[in-house]
VEXDREN-2710 file (C-alpha; in Angstrom, 1 decimal):
% VEXDREN-2710
k/r/px/py/pz
1/MET/2.6/-2.9/3.2
2/ALA/5.3/-5.1/4.6
3/CYS/7.9/-4.9/7.4
4/PHE/11.5/-5.9/7.2
5/ARG/13.6/-6.8/10.2
6/CYS/17.4/-6.6/10.8
7/PRO/18.5/-10.0/12.0
8/GLY/21.4/-8.5/14.0
9/CYS/19.6/-5.9/16.2
10/GLY/15.9/-6.2/15.5
11/TYR/15.4/-2.8/13.9
12/THR/12.2/-3.0/11.8
13/TYR/11.5/-1.0/8.7
14/ASP/7.8/-0.7/8.3
15/GLU/6.9/0.4/4.8
16/SER/3.7/2.0/6.0
17/GLN/5.6/4.2/8.5
18/GLY/8.8/4.8/6.5
19/ASP/11.7/6.2/8.6
20/ALA/11.5/10.0/8.7
21/HIS/14.8/10.2/10.6
22/GLU/16.5/8.5/7.7
23/GLY/14.6/10.4/5.0
24/TYR/12.1/7.8/3.9
25/PRO/8.5/9.0/4.0
26/PRO/5.6/6.8/4.9
27/GLY/4.7/4.4/2.0
28/THR/8.3/4.0/0.8
29/PRO/8.6/0.3/-0.3
30/PHE/11.7/-1.5/1.1
31/GLU/12.7/-2.4/-2.5
32/ASP/13.0/1.4/-3.2
33/LEU/15.5/1.9/-0.5
34/PRO/19.1/2.5/-1.9
35/GLU/21.1/-0.7/-2.6
36/ASP/23.8/0.6/-0.2
37/PHE/21.2/0.9/2.6
38/VAL/22.5/-0.3/6.0
39/CYS/20.7/-0.8/9.2
40/PRO/20.4/2.7/10.8
41/ASP/20.5/1.2/14.3
42/CYS/23.5/-1.2/14.2
43/ALA/25.1/-0.2/10.9
44/VAL/26.3/-3.8/10.5
45/ARG/23.6/-5.4/8.3
46/GLU/23.0/-4.5/4.7
47/LYS/19.7/-4.3/2.8
48/GLY/20.1/-7.9/1.5
49/ASP/20.4/-9.2/5.1
50/PHE/17.0/-7.9/6.2
51/GLU/14.2/-10.5/6.6
52/ARG/10.5/-9.9/5.7
53/ALA/8.7/-9.8/9.1
54/ARG/5.0/-9.5/8.0
55/GLU/2.7/-8.2/5.3
END
């Protein structure tokens, strides 16, 4: 599983953890997040802006 980081604020989406608050259960791949996904912390960066942090 990989992690993806918002370059604006540092929010990290960890595929193994998901984001229960946003409605993404553990194991949800980043690629399966909606195309209109925006950073839940800063609401500035879009899905395409996120950078792979690690495997």
